[in-house]
N, C-alpha and C positions, 0 to 999 in steps of 0.2 A: 768109271763112275761120270754121268752127266756133269762137265763143270758149272753149268748155272746152278745145278742143285747144290753142287759143293760150295759155289761163293753165296749160296744165300744162307747154307748153313752156317756156314763162317761169320756172317755179317748178323746172324740171329744168337748167336753167341759173346759178339761184341756187345751187343746192345743189352742185354742180358747181364753182362758183367758189367757196364754202364752203367744199369738202374742198379744193379746192386752195390757196388762202390763208390759212388760219385758221392763226395761229402755233403753236398745237398741233400742225396735221399736220404743219407744216414743222419745226419740233422733233422730231416721232417719226420722219420720213424722215431727216435728219441723227442722231439716234441710231443708225437702224439702219444707216446708211453706218459710223459709226463703229466701230462692234462687230462688221461684217460684214468691216473692215477690219485689225480684231486677230489676232493670230500667236499662237493659243490653245497651240500647242504650244509656245511659249517661253516663254507664261506659266505654262501646266501647269508647265516645267522647273523655271522658278524659284521657283515654288512650292514644289514641290518636295525643292528646295534646301534651303531657307527652313525647311521644317518639319526637314529630315533634322537640318540643322544643331543647331535647338534640340533637337532629342530626343537629340542626339549629345552635345550639353552637359549637358543633364538626366542621362542616364546615369552618364560618364563621370567628371566633375565635382563632382556632387551627390550621388547614387543609390552608387556604386559606392565602398568601401574604398579608401583609399591608392596599398594595397597591391596591388589589381587591376586599379589603371587602367592598366598598361601591358600588359594582356593583351592579344598580337595576334589579326588576324582567324581564323587557322588553329587557334589554339586556341578561340575562339568556335566554329569551323563543327566542332570535332571534340567539344563540350560541347552543342551544339543541336542538330548532324544525325546525329549518330554517338551508337546505344545502348550499344553494345559497348567502351566505357568504362565505369568505375564512377562519374565527371562526368557523365556523357552519361544513363546509368541513370537517376542519382539526379534528374536535371533532368527528365527523361522522367515520371518517376513523381511528382515533385511538381506538376508540369504537369497531368497526370491527377488530382490530387487536389484544383486549382484549379480546375478543369473541375466536376469533382463538386460541390464544396462550391458554384457559381457554379449551378449547376442545382437545387441543395437552396434558394439562395436569390430563383431568380425561381418554384418553384410555391409557395412560401411566401408570396411577395408575391400570389398571385394570391387569397388566401384573405382574404376583407373584413375580419377580425377583425383578421389580423395585421396587412394594409396600412393600417389606422386609426390602431394602436397604434405602428406599428413604422416608418411609411414612409420618413421620413426615416436612417434609420438601414438600411434595406436598399436607400434609392437611394446612400447614401454608399458602403456594403460594394460594391453592381454598378457604381460607378464606379471603385470602388479597382482590381476585377479585369479592368475593361476597359482601365484605363492601364496595368496589367501585361500583359497580354496586347497592346497596342499596343507598348508597348516591345520585346518580345517578338516581335513580328511586325517591327519596325525593325533588331533586333539580326540576326535570319534572313537580311534583304534587304543589310546593311552587311557582313555576311564574307563574301560570295559574289561572285566574279570575275563572274559573269553573273548578275545578279539576277533579270533577267526571262524568263528560264528557269524560275525558284522561281515568282516571280510568277503566269507564267500554268500552272503545272502542276496537277495536281491538288489536291494539298495545299495549296497555293501560294491558291489559290479557296477552298477551304475556311478558311482562316486568315485571310482578306480578310473573307467571308461574317461569321466569328466577332465583328469587332470593329465593321463597320460598321452593321450594323443598331442599333448604341447611340450612333450619333454623328447619324445620322439622326433618332433619336427628337427630336432638340433642334429638328427641324423637323413630324417627323408623330410625336406621342408614341402611337401607337397601333400604330406597329414596334418597340416597345421589347421586346415577348415574342418577337418573329423573333430577339434574342438566344440563344435554346434550342438557335439552331443551332451554338453552340459544341461543343454532343454529338457532331457530327462528327468532332471532331477527337479524338475518345478511337479513331477507327479505327485511329490510331498505335499501339494496344496491338499488333496483331499485330506490329511491327516491335522494341518494346519488348522484349517477351518471347519472340521470335524465334520466334514461331506461323507456321511459312512453310507446316505440312500445312494449318492450318486455311483460311490465305487461297489454295493451291492447290484446297482443297474447292471455296471460296466462288465462283471464280470456274470451276472447272470446272460446278460447277451454274448457275451464268449463260450459259456457253454451251451448256448444253443448253437453255434457258428460251427462248435467242436462235434456236435450232433450230427449238423448237416454236411461236414466236410464229406464224409464217402460221397454221398449222391453228387456234392458240387463236383468232385474230381473225376468221375464217370461220365458226368456231361461235360466237363471241357474235355474230355480223354475222346470225346463224339466228337467235338467240335474241331477238335484236334486236326482228326480222320478226315472228316468234311472239308479243314481248309485243304488239307495235301490232293484231296480228289479234286474240289472246284478248281485248284491252282493249275492242278496238270490238264483239266479239262479249257481252259480259258489259254493253255498255252498251246494248246493244237493249234484252236482257231488262231491266234494272235503272232503267233511263230512264223517269221518270215514277212510281214504286214506291220509288225508294231516295234519299232527300235528299242521300245524301253522293257519289252519282254525278252531279255537276251537268255534266259535259262527257266529249269520250271523252279529251284529255290526261288528266283525273282516273283514269279507268278504267285507262289504259297504267303510269299510274300507281302505282295497284293492282295491278296485272298482274305488273310488275316487283317490287314489293314482296313478291309471293307467292311469283314463282318462285325468288327470292334466299333464302327460307325465313327471310324478316327478320318479317314477321308483325307490323308495329308495330299492327294493330287500328283503326284511325281510321277504316276505310271496310271496311264487311264486308255482301255479297251478305245479301238479305233475300229474294229470290223461289227458287222450288226450283230452276231453270234456273240460276239464277246461281251456288246453292249446290255445283250438279253439276259445273258447270267449274268454282270454288275449289278441287274434288277434286283433278280431273286439274291444274289448274297447281301442287298441292303436291306433286301426284308426279312432277309433269317439271322441280321442281326439284333434286330428289335426284337428274337426272341433269347439270342443270346443273353441278353442283359434282364428281361423278365424272370426268365426259367432259375437262376440261383437264387436271385430276390424272393422268388415265390416259395420257394426250396426253404428257405430263412425263415419266411413270413409263418409258414405252415406249420413249421418246428415250435416256434415261438408260442402262436396259439394252442395246439396242441397240449404243451405244456400246462398255459394258464388256465385251459379246459377242465385239466385233473384237477383243478383245486388247490394244488399243495402250496402251503406257505412258503414265503421265500425262505430258505436256510440262512440262517444268519452267518454260518460258517462257509458260505458259500466263496469267499475268499480265502487264497491260498495263503499258508502262515508266513511263504518266504515273499509274499507281496505288500505284508504289514511291516511298519516300523522294527528295527529290532528291539526287541525286548530284553536286557539283561536280569535277568529272573532272581538273581541274588542281590538286587539291587531294591527293596520292596520301599514301596511310598512310606507305607506306616513308620513309627518309628522303633527304636530299638526295643521298646518294654511291649510293643502293637498296640498303642493307643490308637482309636476311634480318629479317619481321616475325615475334614470336614472342607468342604471346596465354597470356593466364593461364584454364586451364581452370576456376578458381574464382571469382575476381572478375571474370572480362573484361578485367583489364588488357591493352592493346597496351603490347610492349617494343620499342624502335627500336635501342639502344646494341649496337653489336657486343660477340657473347661473353657476352650475358646469360644465364643458365640460369635464373634464381629472379626471381617475380614480387617487385617492390620495396616494393609493398603488403601483402600476405598471406605472404610466402616459399613458392608453389607454384611447384613448375618447370612450367617454361615450356613449350608444345606450338607444333609448327607447323600444326597445324589449329584453324581458328576454331572457338571452343565455341559450341555449339546451346545456345537455352535451356531451362530444366528444364521447361516444359509440354510443350515438343516433345517431348523426351526420355521423358516419361512416356507420351505417346499413342504414341509409337513402339512400343509392344509390344501 
């Protein structure tokens, strides 16, 4: 038997025994078995319950004045989720103002001089806003009978993403800048000011782009192929004469930059043939811009020529603010609801003719926002 093979065999046995019987390996196997047997769903439910109880205690026992601590879930729901009441509209407007101030603070923190001098002040203000948005997110969950439908909805995901990066930055500091995702919450401006026409037109445009996406992708694939060919051709003429053209991928990068009319200027052809090809690529760049625009415009014109009215249900349900169907606006006895055309108050009391806040004559029709009325003409 070969001595080298025998030594290798014994070394392999020693390593195997070391791996099987070493205390650290044994401990690792035990830990994996323990963590694998845990009921993570139950643990997560317990943690969520503890956090929820703590936040409920802070809000209703510490932060809120005593006269507001008996507020019901239905009242919280109407303030937070309904923008057709004075309290709800004020809440949404102040929320937008807070988001705007928060965005300004994040941008100021990116300046080195401001960061060095006001670092702790900006950090404190940032965490104050984070805590406010966290409490607001909890109240949105607390006042609903089916909170998971809100949590998994479009706006629910946006609300979660607006606070999650701040807590993630405790582990990964670089993610602090992702708090700018809070600006997505300003999409509620369409609901706050009842700008339904703007929302309908925006989704009408998205539908046109959705129908045009196949043609645009085919065209972009063609442009990509052309960029590879042009990059390879110009590399053939520039190789050995232009030190900037070091490889075909570099030449393709130049072709893409030139076709898109960006023109960084970091790579420029030096040969006559290369400059001629550059001229052709620059002219080709204008068609790259014009063709996708023409495709979208053509689809839009074709739809308008059909003469179909604008579909009122064109906005997907998930892009609307969450509405808890179990919380009806009418009273328990189903009395008729009347609206104030001036302040937007909703009256449930039977026989009410005038608004309790401003004294305006009530109406059966829900009032539309002033911005929507302005653009109706």
